[in-house]
N, CA, C, O and the ligand as a Tripos MOL2 file, in Angstrom:
@<TRIPOS>MOLECULE
protein
  229   227    58     0     0
PROTEIN
NO_CHARGES

@<TRIPOS>ATOM
      1 N         -15.3990   -3.7750   20.4720 N.3       1 MET1
      2 CA        -14.1130   -3.3610   21.0290 C.3       1 MET1
      3 C         -13.0220   -3.4790   19.9670 C.2       1 MET1
      4 O         -12.2040   -2.5740   19.8030 O.2       1 MET1
      5 N         -13.0180   -4.5890   19.2570 N.am      2 SER2
      6 CA        -12.0330   -4.7240   18.1920 C.3       2 SER2
      7 C         -12.5090   -3.9390   16.9800 C.2       2 SER2
      8 O         -13.7050   -3.8820   16.6970 O.2       2 SER2
      9 N         -11.5730   -3.3400   16.2730 N.am      3 SER3
     10 CA        -11.9470   -2.5290   15.1250 C.3       3 SER3
     11 C         -12.3750   -3.4440   13.9840 C.2       3 SER3
     12 O         -11.8860   -4.5650   13.8490 O.2       3 SER3
     13 N         -13.2800   -2.9510   13.1820 N.am      4 PRO4
     14 CA        -13.7930   -3.7430   12.0700 C.3       4 PRO4
     15 C         -12.7430   -3.9360   10.9820 C.2       4 PRO4
     16 O         -11.6930   -3.2940   10.9860 O.2       4 PRO4
     17 N         -13.0440   -4.8080   10.0790 N.am      5 CYS5
     18 CA        -12.1580   -5.0600    8.9520 C.3       5 CYS5
     19 C         -11.8970   -3.7560    8.1910 C.2       5 CYS5
     20 O         -12.8350   -3.0860    7.7600 O.2       5 CYS5
     21 N         -10.6240   -3.4020    8.0300 N.am      6 PRO6
     22 CA        -10.2820   -2.1460    7.3620 C.3       6 PRO6
     23 C         -10.6570   -2.1340    5.8890 C.2       6 PRO6
     24 O         -10.6900   -1.0730    5.2650 O.2       6 PRO6
     25 N         -10.9350   -3.2860    5.3370 N.am      7 ILE7
     26 CA        -11.2600   -3.3500    3.9230 C.3       7 ILE7
     27 C         -12.7450   -3.1550    3.6800 C.2       7 ILE7
     28 O         -13.1470   -2.3230    2.8660 O.2       7 ILE7
     29 N         -13.5510   -3.9180    4.3830 N.am      8 CYS8
     30 CA        -14.9830   -3.8610    4.1030 C.3       8 CYS8
     31 C         -15.8070   -3.4280    5.3060 C.2       8 CYS8
     32 O         -17.0070   -3.1870    5.1790 O.2       8 CYS8
     33 N         -15.1780   -3.3260    6.4720 N.am      9 GLY9
     34 CA        -15.8880   -2.8160    7.6310 C.3       9 GLY9
     35 C         -16.7060   -3.8490    8.3680 C.2       9 GLY9
     36 O         -17.4270   -3.5150    9.3090 O.2       9 GLY9
     37 N         -16.6030   -5.1020    7.9540 N.am     10 LYS10
     38 CA        -17.3240   -6.1590    8.6600 C.3      10 LYS10
     39 C         -16.5620   -6.5460    9.9170 C.2      10 LYS10
     40 O         -15.3810   -6.2370   10.0710 O.2      10 LYS10
     41 N         -17.2640   -7.2280   10.8090 N.am     11 PRO11
     42 CA        -16.5960   -7.6750   12.0340 C.3      11 PRO11
     43 C         -15.4240   -8.5950   11.7230 C.2      11 PRO11
     44 O         -15.4890   -9.4350   10.8250 O.2      11 PRO11
     45 N         -14.3640   -8.4160   12.4780 N.am     12 VAL12
     46 CA        -13.1540   -9.1810   12.2340 C.3      12 VAL12
     47 C         -13.2890  -10.6150   12.7290 C.2      12 VAL12
     48 O         -13.8540  -10.8710   13.7920 O.2      12 VAL12
     49 N         -12.7690  -11.5270   11.9550 N.am     13 VAL13
     50 CA        -12.7290  -12.9270   12.3680 C.3      13 VAL13
     51 C         -11.3400  -13.2310   12.8960 C.2      13 VAL13
     52 O         -10.3340  -12.9210   12.2570 O.2      13 VAL13
     53 N         -11.3000  -13.8350   14.0580 N.am     14 LEU14
     54 CA        -10.0240  -14.0660   14.7260 C.3      14 LEU14
     55 C          -8.9750  -14.6740   13.7990 C.2      14 LEU14
     56 O          -7.8160  -14.2590   13.7880 O.2      14 LEU14
     57 N          -9.3980  -15.6410   13.0430 N.am     15 THR15
     58 CA         -8.4620  -16.3670   12.1810 C.3      15 THR15
     59 C          -7.7610  -15.4540   11.1890 C.2      15 THR15
     60 O          -6.6080  -15.6710   10.8170 O.2      15 THR15
     61 N          -8.4880  -14.4330   10.7730 N.am     16 PHE16
     62 CA         -7.9370  -13.5820    9.7190 C.3      16 PHE16
     63 C          -7.5930  -12.1950   10.2220 C.2      16 PHE16
     64 O          -7.4070  -11.2700    9.4310 O.2      16 PHE16
     65 N          -7.5100  -12.0500   11.5090 N.am     17 ARG17
     66 CA         -7.1830  -10.7630   12.0710 C.3      17 ARG17
     67 C          -6.0640  -10.0690   11.3060 C.2      17 ARG17
     68 O          -5.1150  -10.7480   10.9140 O.2      17 ARG17
     69 N          -6.1130   -8.7800   11.0730 N.am     18 PRO18
     70 CA         -7.2060   -7.8830   11.4720 C.3      18 PRO18
     71 C          -8.2860   -7.7530   10.4140 C.2      18 PRO18
     72 O          -8.9440   -6.7180   10.3020 O.2      18 PRO18
     73 N          -8.4590   -8.8020    9.6510 N.am     19 PHE19
     74 CA         -9.4580   -8.7490    8.5750 C.3      19 PHE19
     75 C         -10.6030   -9.6980    8.8850 C.2      19 PHE19
     76 O         -10.5750  -10.4380    9.8680 O.2      19 PHE19
     77 N         -11.6150   -9.6590    8.0190 N.am     20 CYS20
     78 CA        -12.7790  -10.5000    8.2820 C.3      20 CYS20
     79 C         -12.6850  -11.7870    7.4800 C.2      20 CYS20
     80 O         -13.4230  -12.7410    7.7260 O.2      20 CYS20
     81 N         -11.7690  -11.8040    6.5170 N.am     21 SER21
     82 CA        -11.6810  -12.9940    5.6840 C.3      21 SER21
     83 C         -10.3510  -13.0000    4.9360 C.2      21 SER21
     84 O          -9.6470  -11.9930    4.8630 O.2      21 SER21
     85 N         -10.0410  -14.1450    4.3940 N.am     22 LYS22
     86 CA         -8.8260  -14.2610    3.6130 C.3      22 LYS22
     87 C          -8.8460  -13.2840    2.4470 C.2      22 LYS22
     88 O          -7.8290  -12.6960    2.0790 O.2      22 LYS22
     89 N         -10.0210  -13.1340    1.8870 N.am     23 ARG23
     90 CA        -10.1700  -12.2630    0.7300 C.3      23 ARG23
     91 C          -9.7560  -10.8290    1.0590 C.2      23 ARG23
     92 O          -9.0120  -10.1960    0.3090 O.2      23 ARG23
     93 N         -10.2420  -10.3390    2.1740 N.am     24 CYS24
     94 CA         -9.9020   -8.9730    2.5510 C.3      24 CYS24
     95 C          -8.4170   -8.8680    2.8790 C.2      24 CYS24
     96 O          -7.7830   -7.8510    2.5960 O.2      24 CYS24
     97 N          -7.8730   -9.9050    3.4690 N.am     25 ALA25
     98 CA         -6.4420   -9.9030    3.7420 C.3      25 ALA25
     99 C          -5.6760   -9.8000    2.4360 C.2      25 ALA25
    100 O          -4.6850   -9.0750    2.3420 O.2      25 ALA25
    101 N          -6.1360  -10.5240    1.4350 N.am     26 ASP26
    102 CA         -5.4940  -10.4680    0.1270 C.3      26 ASP26
    103 C          -5.6060   -9.0830   -0.4860 C.2      26 ASP26
    104 O          -4.6420   -8.5400   -1.0240 O.2      26 ASP26
    105 N          -6.7870   -8.5350   -0.3940 N.am     27 VAL27
    106 CA         -7.0050   -7.1970   -0.9340 C.3      27 VAL27
    107 C          -6.0390   -6.2070   -0.3110 C.2      27 VAL27
    108 O          -5.4280   -5.3860   -0.9950 O.2      27 VAL27
    109 N          -5.9190   -6.3050    0.9990 N.am     28 ASP28
    110 CA         -5.0310   -5.3740    1.6870 C.3      28 ASP28
    111 C          -3.5960   -5.5910    1.2640 C.2      28 ASP28
    112 O          -2.8360   -4.6400    1.0820 O.2      28 ASP28
    113 N          -3.2360   -6.8390    1.1110 N.am     29 LEU29
    114 CA         -1.8720   -7.1500    0.6930 C.3      29 LEU29
    115 C          -1.5940   -6.5520   -0.6830 C.2      29 LEU29
    116 O          -0.5610   -5.9220   -0.9070 O.2      29 LEU29
    117 N          -2.5220   -6.7590   -1.5820 N.am     30 GLN30
    118 CA         -2.3670   -6.1950   -2.9240 C.3      30 GLN30
    119 C          -2.2070   -4.6860   -2.8470 C.2      30 GLN30
    120 O          -1.3330   -4.1000   -3.4860 O.2      30 GLN30
    121 N          -3.0530   -4.0860   -2.0660 N.am     31 ARG31
    122 CA         -3.0070   -2.6450   -1.9050 C.3      31 ARG31
    123 C          -1.6400   -2.2090   -1.4240 C.2      31 ARG31
    124 O          -1.0270   -1.2780   -1.9470 O.2      31 ARG31
    125 N          -1.1940   -2.9120   -0.4180 N.am     32 TRP32
    126 CA          0.0910   -2.5870    0.1890 C.3      32 TRP32
    127 C           1.2090   -2.7390   -0.8260 C.2      32 TRP32
    128 O           2.0900   -1.8870   -0.9420 O.2      32 TRP32
    129 N           1.1540   -3.8390   -1.5540 N.am     33 LEU33
    130 CA          2.2000   -4.0870   -2.5410 C.3      33 LEU33
    131 C           2.1950   -3.0280   -3.6270 C.2      33 LEU33
    132 O           3.2480   -2.4930   -3.9740 O.2      33 LEU33
    133 N           1.0420   -2.7220   -4.1610 N.am     34 SER34
    134 CA          0.9930   -1.7390   -5.2350 C.3      34 SER34
    135 C           1.3940   -0.3680   -4.7150 C.2      34 SER34
    136 O           1.9490    0.4520   -5.4470 O.2      34 SER34
    137 N           1.1050   -0.1340   -3.4490 N.am     35 ASP35
    138 CA          1.5740    1.1010   -2.8460 C.3      35 ASP35
    139 C           3.0770    1.1790   -2.8880 C.2      35 ASP35
    140 O           3.6590    2.1970   -3.2630 O.2      35 ASP35
    141 N           3.6900    0.0940   -2.4990 N.am     36 ARG36
    142 CA          5.1440    0.0520   -2.4830 C.3      36 ARG36
    143 C           5.7070    0.2740   -3.8780 C.2      36 ARG36
    144 O           6.7480    0.9060   -4.0600 O.2      36 ARG36
    145 N           4.9950   -0.2590   -4.8450 N.am     37 TYR37
    146 CA          5.4920   -0.1460   -6.2090 C.3      37 TYR37
    147 C           5.3650    1.2710   -6.7450 C.2      37 TYR37
    148 O           6.2330    1.7480   -7.4750 O.2      37 TYR37
    149 N           4.2900    1.9310   -6.3830 N.am     38 VAL38
    150 CA          4.0220    3.2530   -6.9420 C.3      38 VAL38
    151 C           4.8210    4.3320   -6.2260 C.2      38 VAL38
    152 O           5.1680    5.3570   -6.8120 O.2      38 VAL38
    153 N           5.1030    4.0920   -4.9730 N.am     39 VAL39
    154 CA          5.7150    5.1030   -4.1230 C.3      39 VAL39
    155 C           6.9280    5.8430   -4.6880 C.2      39 VAL39
    156 O           7.0180    7.0600   -4.5230 O.2      39 VAL39
    157 N           7.8570    5.1600   -5.3440 N.am     40 PRO40
    158 CA          9.1140    5.8180   -5.7660 C.3      40 PRO40
    159 C           9.0820    7.2450   -6.2820 C.2      40 PRO40
    160 O          10.0470    7.6770   -6.9110 O.2      40 PRO40
    161 N           8.0540    7.9690   -6.0510 N.am     41 GLY41
    162 CA          8.1440    9.4250   -6.1470 C.3      41 GLY41
    163 C           7.8150   10.0330   -7.5010 C.2      41 GLY41
    164 O           7.9040   11.2500   -7.6570 O.2      41 GLY41
    165 N           7.4440    9.2360   -8.4690 N.am     42 THR42
    166 CA          7.0890    9.8210   -9.7460 C.3      42 THR42
    167 C           5.6020    9.6320   -9.9840 C.2      42 THR42
    168 O           5.1540    8.5690  -10.4130 O.2      42 THR42
    169 N           4.8730   10.6450   -9.7090 N.am     43 ASP43
    170 CA          3.4410   10.5670   -9.8970 C.3      43 ASP43
    171 C           3.0680   11.0050  -11.2980 C.2      43 ASP43
    172 O           2.4640   10.2500  -12.0600 O.2      43 ASP43
    173 N           3.4300   12.2150  -11.6250 N.am     44 GLU44
    174 CA          3.0380   12.7140  -12.9200 C.3      44 GLU44
    175 C           4.1350   13.5310  -13.6040 C.2      44 GLU44
    176 O           3.8750   14.2910  -14.5370 O.2      44 GLU44
    177 N           5.3540   13.3590  -13.1220 N.am     45 ASP45
    178 CA          6.4010   13.9670  -13.9330 C.3      45 ASP45
    179 C           7.0420   12.9190  -14.8240 C.2      45 ASP45
    180 O           7.8290   12.0890  -14.3690 O.2      45 ASP45
    181 N           6.7050   12.9710  -16.0540 N.am     46 GLU46
    182 CA          7.2860   12.0280  -17.0050 C.3      46 GLU46
    183 C           8.5380   12.6240  -17.6220 C.2      46 GLU46
    184 O           9.3030   11.9420  -18.3040 O.2      46 GLU46
    185 N           8.7250   13.8980  -17.3700 N.am     47 GLU47
    186 CA          9.8910   14.5590  -17.9240 C.3      47 GLU47
    187 C          10.8520   14.9660  -16.8140 C.2      47 GLU47
    188 O          11.2570   16.1220  -16.6970 O.2      47 GLU47
    189 N          11.1940   13.9850  -16.0190 N.am     48 ASN48
    190 CA         12.1450   14.3130  -14.9720 C.3      48 ASN48
    191 C          13.5700   14.2210  -15.5030 C.2      48 ASN48
    192 O          13.9960   13.1660  -15.9720 O.2      48 ASN48
    193 N          14.2860   15.2990  -15.4310 N.am     49 PRO49
    194 CA         15.6410   15.3340  -15.9640 C.3      49 PRO49
    195 C          16.5640   14.4460  -15.1390 C.2      49 PRO49
    196 O          16.4540   14.3940  -13.9140 O.2      49 PRO49
    197 N          17.4350   13.7760  -15.7860 N.am     50 PRO50
    198 CA         18.3900   12.9240  -15.0770 C.3      50 PRO50
    199 C          19.3770   13.7480  -14.2820 C.2      50 PRO50
    200 O          20.3080   14.3330  -14.8360 O.2      50 PRO50
    201 N          19.1670   13.7890  -12.9860 N.am     51 SER51
    202 CA         20.0640   14.5960  -12.1630 C.3      51 SER51
    203 C          21.0900   13.6940  -11.5140 C.2      51 SER51
    204 O          21.0900   13.4700  -10.3040 O.2      51 SER51
    205 N          21.9520   13.1910  -12.3520 N.am     52 THR52
    206 CA         22.9110   12.2150  -11.8510 C.3      52 THR52
    207 C          24.1880   12.8800  -11.3420 C.2      52 THR52
    208 O          24.8390   12.3790  -10.4260 O.2      52 THR52
    209 N          24.5360   14.0160  -11.9480 N.am     53 ASP53
    210 CA         25.7510   14.6600  -11.4560 C.3      53 ASP53
    211 C          25.4280   15.7080  -10.3860 C.2      53 ASP53
    212 O          25.1330   16.8670  -10.6750 O.2      53 ASP53
    213 N          25.4990   15.2490   -9.1630 N.am     54 VAL54
    214 CA         25.2360   16.1320   -8.0450 C.3      54 VAL54
    215 C          26.5700   16.6020   -7.4620 C.2      54 VAL54
    216 O          26.6210   17.4380   -6.5600 O.2      54 VAL54
    217 N          27.6330   16.0400   -8.0040 N.am     55 ALA55
    218 CA         28.9750   16.3910   -7.5300 C.3      55 ALA55
    219 C          29.3040   17.8190   -7.9870 C.2      55 ALA55
    220 O          29.5430   18.0880   -9.1640 O.2      55 ALA55
    221 N          29.3050   18.7050   -7.0100 N.am     56 ARG56
    222 CA         29.4930   20.1110   -7.3810 C.3      56 ARG56
    223 C          30.8080   20.6480   -6.9000 C.2      56 ARG56
    224 O          31.0820   21.8380   -7.0590 O.2      56 ARG56
    225 N          31.6180   19.8200   -6.3250 N.am     57 GLU57
    226 CA         32.8670   20.3410   -5.8080 C.3      57 GLU57
    227 C          34.0660   19.8160   -6.5380 C.2      57 GLU57
    228 O          35.1960   20.1740   -6.2060 O.2      57 GLU57
    229 ZN        -13.4290   -7.5700    5.2090 Zn       58 ZN58
@<TRIPOS>BOND
     1     1     2 1
     2     2     3 1
     3     3     4 2
     4     3     5 am
     5     5     6 1
     6     6     7 1
     7     7     8 2
     8     7     9 am
     9     9    10 1
    10    10    11 1
    11    11    12 2
    12    11    13 am
    13    13    14 1
    14    14    15 1
    15    15    16 2
    16    15    17 am
    17    17    18 1
    18    18    19 1
    19    19    20 2
    20    19    21 am
    21    21    22 1
    22    22    23 1
    23    23    24 2
    24    23    25 am
    25    25    26 1
    26    26    27 1
    27    27    28 2
    28    27    29 am
    29    29    30 1
    30    30    31 1
    31    31    32 2
    32    31    33 am
    33    33    34 1
    34    34    35 1
    35    35    36 2
    36    35    37 am
    37    37    38 1
    38    38    39 1
    39    39    40 2
    40    39    41 am
    41    41    42 1
    42    42    43 1
    43    43    44 2
    44    43    45 am
    45    45    46 1
    46    46    47 1
    47    47    48 2
    48    47    49 am
    49    49    50 1
    50    50    51 1
    51    51    52 2
    52    51    53 am
    53    53    54 1
    54    54    55 1
    55    55    56 2
    56    55    57 am
    57    57    58 1
    58    58    59 1
    59    59    60 2
    60    59    61 am
    61    61    62 1
    62    62    63 1
    63    63    64 2
    64    63    65 am
    65    65    66 1
    66    66    67 1
    67    67    68 2
    68    67    69 am
    69    69    70 1
    70    70    71 1
    71    71    72 2
    72    71    73 am
    73    73    74 1
    74    74    75 1
    75    75    76 2
    76    75    77 am
    77    77    78 1
    78    78    79 1
    79    79    80 2
    80    79    81 am
    81    81    82 1
    82    82    83 1
    83    83    84 2
    84    83    85 am
    85    85    86 1
    86    86    87 1
    87    87    88 2
    88    87    89 am
    89    89    90 1
    90    90    91 1
    91    91    92 2
    92    91    93 am
    93    93    94 1
    94    94    95 1
    95    95    96 2
    96    95    97 am
    97    97    98 1
    98    98    99 1
    99    99   100 2
   100    99   101 am
   101   101   102 1
   102   102   103 1
   103   103   104 2
   104   103   105 am
   105   105   106 1
   106   106   107 1
   107   107   108 2
   108   107   109 am
   109   109   110 1
   110   110   111 1
   111   111   112 2
   112   111   113 am
   113   113   114 1
   114   114   115 1
   115   115   116 2
   116   115   117 am
   117   117   118 1
   118   118   119 1
   119   119   120 2
   120   119   121 am
   121   121   122 1
   122   122   123 1
   123   123   124 2
   124   123   125 am
   125   125   126 1
   126   126   127 1
   127   127   128 2
   128   127   129 am
   129   129   130 1
   130   130   131 1
   131   131   132 2
   132   131   133 am
   133   133   134 1
   134   134   135 1
   135   135   136 2
   136   135   137 am
   137   137   138 1
   138   138   139 1
   139   139   140 2
   140   139   141 am
   141   141   142 1
   142   142   143 1
   143   143   144 2
   144   143   145 am
   145   145   146 1
   146   146   147 1
   147   147   148 2
   148   147   149 am
   149   149   150 1
   150   150   151 1
   151   151   152 2
   152   151   153 am
   153   153   154 1
   154   154   155 1
   155   155   156 2
   156   155   157 am
   157   157   158 1
   158   158   159 1
   159   159   160 2
   160   159   161 am
   161   161   162 1
   162   162   163 1
   163   163   164 2
   164   163   165 am
   165   165   166 1
   166   166   167 1
   167   167   168 2
   168   167   169 am
   169   169   170 1
   170   170   171 1
   171   171   172 2
   172   171   173 am
   173   173   174 1
   174   174   175 1
   175   175   176 2
   176   175   177 am
   177   177   178 1
   178   178   179 1
   179   179   180 2
   180   179   181 am
   181   181   182 1
   182   182   183 1
   183   183   184 2
   184   183   185 am
   185   185   186 1
   186   186   187 1
   187   187   188 2
   188   187   189 am
   189   189   190 1
   190   190   191 1
   191   191   192 2
   192   191   193 am
   193   193   194 1
   194   194   195 1
   195   195   196 2
   196   195   197 am
   197   197   198 1
   198   198   199 1
   199   199   200 2
   200   199   201 am
   201   201   202 1
   202   202   203 1
   203   203   204 2
   204   203   205 am
   205   205   206 1
   206   206   207 1
   207   207   208 2
   208   207   209 am
   209   209   210 1
   210   210   211 1
   211   211   212 2
   212   211   213 am
   213   213   214 1
   214   214   215 1
   215   215   216 2
   216   215   217 am
   217   217   218 1
   218   218   219 1
   219   219   220 2
   220   219   221 am
   221   221   222 1
   222   222   223 1
   223   223   224 2
   224   223   225 am
   225   225   226 1
   226   226   227 1
   227   227   228 2
@<TRIPOS>SUBSTRUCTURE
     1 MET1         2 RESIDUE 1 A MET
     2 SER2         6 RESIDUE 1 A SER
     3 SER3        10 RESIDUE 1 A SER
     4 PRO4        14 RESIDUE 1 A PRO
     5 CYS5        18 RESIDUE 1 A CYS
     6 PRO6        22 RESIDUE 1 A PRO
     7 ILE7        26 RESIDUE 1 A ILE
     8 CYS8        30 RESIDUE 1 A CYS
     9 GLY9        34 RESIDUE 1 A GLY
    10 LYS10       38 RESIDUE 1 A LYS
    11 PRO11       42 RESIDUE 1 A PRO
    12 VAL12       46 RESIDUE 1 A VAL
    13 VAL13       50 RESIDUE 1 A VAL
    14 LEU14       54 RESIDUE 1 A LEU
    15 THR15       58 RESIDUE 1 A THR
    16 PHE16       62 RESIDUE 1 A PHE
    17 ARG17       66 RESIDUE 1 A ARG
    18 PRO18       70 RESIDUE 1 A PRO
    19 PHE19       74 RESIDUE 1 A PHE
    20 CYS20       78 RESIDUE 1 A CYS
    21 SER21       82 RESIDUE 1 A SER
    22 LYS22       86 RESIDUE 1 A LYS
    23 ARG23       90 RESIDUE 1 A ARG
    24 CYS24       94 RESIDUE 1 A CYS
    25 ALA25       98 RESIDUE 1 A ALA
    26 ASP26      102 RESIDUE 1 A ASP
    27 VAL27      106 RESIDUE 1 A VAL
    28 ASP28      110 RESIDUE 1 A ASP
    29 LEU29      114 RESIDUE 1 A LEU
    30 GLN30      118 RESIDUE 1 A GLN
    31 ARG31      122 RESIDUE 1 A ARG
    32 TRP32      126 RESIDUE 1 A TRP
    33 LEU33      130 RESIDUE 1 A LEU
    34 SER34      134 RESIDUE 1 A SER
    35 ASP35      138 RESIDUE 1 A ASP
    36 ARG36      142 RESIDUE 1 A ARG
    37 TYR37      146 RESIDUE 1 A TYR
    38 VAL38      150 RESIDUE 1 A VAL
    39 VAL39      154 RESIDUE 1 A VAL
    40 PRO40      158 RESIDUE 1 A PRO
    41 GLY41      162 RESIDUE 1 A GLY
    42 THR42      166 RESIDUE 1 A THR
    43 ASP43      170 RESIDUE 1 A ASP
    44 GLU44      174 RESIDUE 1 A GLU
    45 ASP45      178 RESIDUE 1 A ASP
    46 GLU46      182 RESIDUE 1 A GLU
    47 GLU47      186 RESIDUE 1 A GLU
    48 ASN48      190 RESIDUE 1 A ASN
    49 PRO49      194 RESIDUE 1 A PRO
    50 PRO50      198 RESIDUE 1 A PRO
    51 SER51      202 RESIDUE 1 A SER
    52 THR52      206 RESIDUE 1 A THR
    53 ASP53      210 RESIDUE 1 A ASP
    54 VAL54      214 RESIDUE 1 A VAL
    55 ALA55      218 RESIDUE 1 A ALA
    56 ARG56      222 RESIDUE 1 A ARG
    57 GLU57      226 RESIDUE 1 A GLU
    58 ZN58       229 GROUP 0 **** ****
């Protein structure tokens, strides 16, 4: 009934819900954190022009 650990797919242990272990919880946390870090929108444009002056009026 309860969904398996999203990291490794093993049965979830109550103590570490929704993960099966501290390790998987850590893995997910790392994933989440690095996601947050990468997100800011620059994937592969290294030549993004500084568009600081948007004031057009
Ligand atoms: Zn796991």
